[in-house]
N, C-alpha and C positions, 0 to 999 in steps of 0.2 A: 735093263730094259732094252728094248729093238732100240733101232736106231731113229727109226719113225718118232716113236714116244718119245724119245728124249727132242728129236726137232722140234715135235709138239710144244713137250716140256718150253724150250725155249724162246718159239714162236710168242708162248701164253709171259713169258718172264718180258720179253722185250714189250709187249702191248701192255701191261702192267704200269713199264716205268715208264711210258711214254703217256699213259693213263697219269696218269701220280706227276708224272714233271712235263706241264704241255709247251709248244715247242715256243720259245719266245717272241713277244710280239714285236715286228720289227719301227710298224712305228711309235711307240711306246720309247722304245728303246735311241730312237733318234731323236722324239722328244727330252727324252730325259738329258742328251747329247747336249740337245740344245740350253735347255733351260741352264747346263754348268758349267756353256763355253760364256751365253750372257751374263752370269755371275760372276764370271772371271774374269771379264771382260770391263765392270760395273767399276771396277775401284780404280783403277787406272785414267779411267773416261774421266770420270768425276773430281780426282786429283788434277789430271791434266787441266780438266772448266776451270776448280777454281782457283787455279794456281793464275791461268790469265787473266780470271776475271779483277783478282789480286793484284797486279800486274798493272792493271787497268782504272782502276781504283790509285796506286799510287803514282801513275802518271798524271792521272787526273785534277790530284789533291797538290802536285809539283806546281801542275801548269800555273790553277790559281792563286798556289802561293806568291809565283813569279809573277802572278801580274798581279795581286795586291802589293807585293814590295813594288814593284814597278810606281803605281798609280799613288804612291804614299811618297815617292823618289819625288815623281814629276808634281804634287802639291806642295813636297817643303822646297824642292828649287821654285818655282813661281811665284811662289809667298816669299820665301825668305825664312824661314824656320817651317816645325811641327804643324800639318793640316792641323786645324782650332774650328772648322766649320763642326759643328753637333755631328749634321745627318753624315757627314762624307765620314767623320768617327766613328759612328751607328753600323754606316757601311761595314768599313774594315773592321769592327768587332765583330760582325754577324759571321761576317764571312770566314775570320781567325775563326770562332766557336765553333762553324759547321763543319768545321775541318777537323780539331781537335777533336767532335763528339765523334766524326766518321773515325779517323785515328784512334780512338777510346774503343770503336766496334770492331774493329778489326783486331785489337791487343786480344778484344778478351774472346773472339773468334777462335786464332790464334792460340790462345790458353789452351780455352777448353778441350780444338780437337787433337791438342800435344796427349791431353790425358784417354783417346782413343791406342788399346795397344795390341787392334786386332785390323782387318777390314772392314767386317761387320762391322765392329764401334762404328770403324770412322763415316763408318754410309748414316750410321742413325744418327750418328752425331748431328752432320749435314743434314738430312730432314729436318730434324728438331729447329738447328742453329738456322734455316731457312724461314722459317716463322717464328722467329725471333729479335724484334726491333734493337732490344737494344746490342746484340750481338752483328746489326746490319744489315739481318734479314726484314721478311715485311709482316706486318701485323696479322696473325690470325694463330690456329688451333692445329695441335698432330695427336690423332687418339691413336691408342695402341692399335687399333683392329687397322687401321689407315696404313699405319707401318706394316705391318704385316700384310697387307693387300700389295704397298710398296716394293717394298724386298723382297718378300715373296710371293710374286704374283704366280706362280704356276701352283701354289699350294704346297711344294715339294717340301716332305717331312723332316727333312733334314736342315734347309731351311732356312722353315719356320723356324727351329729347335733355334740353331746359329744364332735368328733375331731375338727371339725372347730372351735368351743368352746376354749379349750384348746388352738387350736393355737393360737386365738388372744387375748386370753385372757395374753398370756406366752409375746404375740409378743405388747400386750399396756404396760404391766411389766416390756419396756426392755432386755427381757430374750431374744427371738425370734424376726428377719430378715423376711418380707417379701420382693421380691425384687417385680419388676413387672412383672416380667417373670413366678412368679411363686414358684421361688428358698427358700427354707426357711436355714432360715443358724442360726447359737446360736451368744447372744454377748460375746463378751470377758469381764468376769465380771470383773467392777474397784475396783480398788487397794483404800479403804479406803484414804480419806481425813486425810493430816496429821495438828493437832490439833495447834492451838497456842502456843505457851512458854508461859507461865504467871510468869518462872523466871523472877527477876532483870535480864538486859541486862548488 
């Protein structure tokens, strides 16, 4: 084979490869990198935000309890005994019950978040708990499609698959429930079973 034919053949081979393997799109590559970066940063940012909110709630509840204790002490000292005014007792009772309810909600939230085993599972649980009143969230609903839009906004197949896997893993573990209409909700944590007494009756 002549040298010219060899060069022509090599050129055709290179052209065929170029047509079969188009050059990478720098815009698409940059978009993918940006999505992966946002996904990687979302977890630590959400973790820090959740920690700050929990700390603020704890400080607020402690301040409220100190104020109630001081109020009760002042009333006791002024009247020479425990407060007996029904309105005062009712107010203190309501404030104490509200604090206990917030503590119970925070405990339920911590218990459920502790069931997450991956960053994506934690993101899914936080999204659901944000609309779960008994865990400190606001009243609302969250649908499966809304979850995907929120946690995989770019439609990246790998990210969407990670969210699907997280939701169904948590559902199989009894942490989440998915209704036939696609609503995702949290399942209240079960109270620990009381152990039978071993003391003689």
